[in-house]
C-alpha positions as a Markdown table, in Angstrom:
| # | Residue | x | y | z |
|---|---|---|---|---|
| 1 | Gln | 18.6 | 28.4 | -8.0 |
| 2 | Val | 18.6 | 24.7 | -6.7 |
| 3 | Gln | 15.3 | 23.4 | -5.2 |
| 4 | Leu | 13.8 | 20.9 | -3.8 |
| 5 | Val | 10.1 | 20.5 | -3.9 |
| 6 | Glu | 8.1 | 17.3 | -1.4 |
| 7 | Ser | 5.1 | 15.6 | -2.0 |
| 8 | Gly | 3.2 | 12.9 | -1.2 |
| 9 | Gly | 1.7 | 14.1 | 2.5 |
| 10 | Gly | -1.3 | 13.9 | 3.9 |
| 11 | Leu | -3.7 | 12.2 | 6.6 |
| 12 | Val | -3.2 | 8.3 | 6.5 |
| 13 | Gln | -4.5 | 6.3 | 9.2 |
| 14 | Pro | -2.4 | 4.4 | 11.5 |
| 15 | Gly | -1.4 | 1.2 | 10.2 |
| 16 | Gly | -1.5 | 2.8 | 6.5 |
| 17 | Ser | 1.3 | 4.3 | 4.1 |
| 18 | Leu | 2.2 | 7.5 | 2.3 |
| 19 | Arg | 5.1 | 7.9 | -0.3 |
| 20 | Leu | 7.0 | 11.1 | 0.0 |
| 21 | Ser | 8.5 | 12.4 | -3.6 |
| 22 | Cys | 11.4 | 15.3 | -3.6 |
| 23 | Val | 12.4 | 16.6 | -7.0 |
| 24 | Gly | 15.5 | 18.8 | -7.5 |
| 25 | Ser | 15.7 | 21.2 | -10.0 |
| 26 | Gly | 18.7 | 23.5 | -11.0 |
| 27 | Thr | 21.2 | 21.0 | -10.2 |
| 28 | Ser | 21.7 | 17.2 | -10.6 |
| 29 | Leu | 21.7 | 15.5 | -7.3 |
| 30 | Leu | 23.8 | 12.6 | -8.6 |
| 31 | Ser | 26.3 | 13.9 | -6.4 |
| 32 | Tyr | 24.5 | 14.3 | -3.0 |
| 33 | Ala | 23.6 | 12.2 | -0.3 |
| 34 | Met | 19.8 | 12.6 | 0.3 |
| 35 | Gly | 17.9 | 12.8 | 3.6 |
| 36 | Trp | 15.0 | 12.7 | 4.8 |
| 37 | Tyr | 13.7 | 14.8 | 8.2 |
| 38 | Arg | 11.0 | 15.5 | 10.1 |
| 39 | Gln | 10.0 | 18.1 | 12.8 |
| 40 | Val | 7.2 | 18.1 | 15.8 |
| 41 | Val | 6.5 | 21.5 | 16.6 |
| 42 | Gly | 8.3 | 22.4 | 19.7 |
| 43 | Lys | 11.2 | 19.7 | 18.7 |
| 44 | Gln | 14.3 | 19.4 | 16.9 |
| 45 | Arg | 14.3 | 18.3 | 13.3 |
| 46 | Glu | 15.6 | 14.6 | 13.2 |
| 47 | Leu | 16.9 | 12.6 | 10.6 |
| 48 | Val | 14.6 | 9.9 | 9.7 |
| 49 | Ala | 16.6 | 7.9 | 6.8 |
| 50 | Val | 19.5 | 8.9 | 4.5 |
| 51 | Ile | 20.3 | 7.9 | 0.9 |
| 52 | Ser | 24.2 | 8.6 | -0.1 |
| 53 | Ser | 25.4 | 9.1 | -3.7 |
| 54 | Asp | 26.4 | 5.4 | -4.5 |
| 55 | Gly | 22.8 | 4.2 | -2.7 |
| 56 | Gly | 23.7 | 3.3 | 0.6 |
| 57 | Thr | 21.7 | 3.5 | 3.0 |
| 58 | Asn | 21.0 | 5.0 | 6.8 |
| 59 | Tyr | 17.6 | 4.8 | 9.2 |
| 60 | Glu | 16.5 | 6.4 | 12.5 |
| 61 | Asp | 15.9 | 3.4 | 14.9 |
| 62 | Ser | 12.0 | 4.0 | 15.0 |
| 63 | Val | 11.3 | 3.7 | 11.4 |
| 64 | Lys | 13.9 | 0.9 | 10.0 |
| 65 | Gly | 12.1 | -2.2 | 9.0 |
| 66 | Arg | 8.9 | 0.4 | 8.1 |
| 67 | Phe | 10.4 | 3.0 | 5.9 |
| 68 | Thr | 12.3 | 2.6 | 3.3 |
| 69 | Ile | 14.5 | 5.7 | 1.4 |
| 70 | Ser | 15.4 | 5.4 | -2.8 |
| 71 | Arg | 16.8 | 7.5 | -5.3 |
| 72 | Asp | 15.8 | 7.6 | -9.1 |
| 73 | Asn | 18.9 | 9.6 | -10.4 |
| 74 | Ala | 17.5 | 9.8 | -14.0 |
| 75 | Lys | 14.7 | 12.0 | -12.7 |
| 76 | Asn | 16.6 | 13.9 | -9.8 |
| 77 | Thr | 14.2 | 12.7 | -7.1 |
| 78 | Val | 14.4 | 10.9 | -3.9 |
| 79 | Tyr | 11.7 | 8.9 | -2.2 |
| 80 | Leu | 10.4 | 7.7 | 1.1 |
| 81 | Gln | 7.9 | 5.1 | 1.2 |
| 82 | Met | 6.1 | 4.9 | 5.0 |
| 83 | Asn | 4.3 | 1.4 | 5.4 |
| 84 | Ser | 2.6 | 0.8 | 9.0 |
| 85 | Leu | 2.4 | 4.4 | 10.5 |
| 86 | Lys | 1.9 | 5.0 | 13.6 |
| 87 | Pro | 0.3 | 8.3 | 15.9 |
| 88 | Glu | 4.0 | 9.9 | 16.7 |
| 89 | Asp | 4.9 | 9.8 | 12.6 |
| 90 | Thr | 3.2 | 12.9 | 12.9 |
| 91 | Ala | 5.7 | 15.4 | 11.7 |
| 92 | Val | 6.3 | 17.9 | 9.0 |
| 93 | Tyr | 8.6 | 16.5 | 6.3 |
| 94 | Tyr | 11.8 | 17.9 | 5.1 |
| 95 | Cys | 13.5 | 16.8 | 2.1 |
| 96 | Asn | 17.4 | 17.3 | 2.3 |
| 97 | Ala | 20.1 | 17.6 | -0.3 |
| 98 | Lys | 24.0 | 18.0 | 1.1 |
| 99 | Lys | 27.9 | 17.8 | -0.4 |
| 100 | Thr | 31.1 | 18.2 | 0.4 |
| 101 | Trp | 33.3 | 20.0 | -2.3 |
| 102 | Gly | 36.9 | 21.0 | -1.5 |
| 103 | Arg | 36.8 | 23.8 | 1.5 |
| 104 | Ser | 32.7 | 24.0 | 0.3 |
| 105 | Thr | 29.9 | 22.5 | 1.6 |
| 106 | Phe | 26.5 | 22.5 | -0.5 |
| 107 | Asn | 23.5 | 22.5 | 1.9 |
| 108 | Tyr | 19.6 | 22.0 | 0.7 |
| 109 | Trp | 16.0 | 21.5 | 1.9 |
| 110 | Gly | 12.7 | 21.3 | 1.1 |
| 111 | Gln | 9.5 | 23.5 | 2.3 |
| 112 | Gly | 8.3 | 20.5 | 4.0 |
| 113 | Thr | 4.8 | 18.4 | 3.3 |
| 114 | Gln | 2.8 | 17.5 | 6.3 |
| 115 | Val | 2.4 | 14.0 | 7.7 |
| 116 | Ser | -0.6 | 13.6 | 10.3 |
| 117 | Val | -1.4 | 9.6 | 10.8 |
| 118 | Ser | -4.6 | 9.5 | 13.0 |
| 119 | Ser | -7.3 | 7.6 | 13.4 |
């Protein structure tokens, strides 16, 4: 059974930093595109950053230059380094692993970790 477990969330002041981690078990994440999403109550889940299996990255406009996604395949882990945090970054952050193999799509989610940015 594939599991993704996030950690690293918490309460931080505006301008502060956090690093989120997502550890996978039950399968190697090597061939998966890994993404970080966030969701605020009452709003749709939105993509924050994604890293492909070959290391290419893409970011939502509001986090460009502040957030960095990376992966350590040896540790089966993906990270989201968040700097210069703003109150509007407050959300539950979810890790996602996705790949397409032939006609099948494999899509997994973590349970989420709360990030709160407030003074």
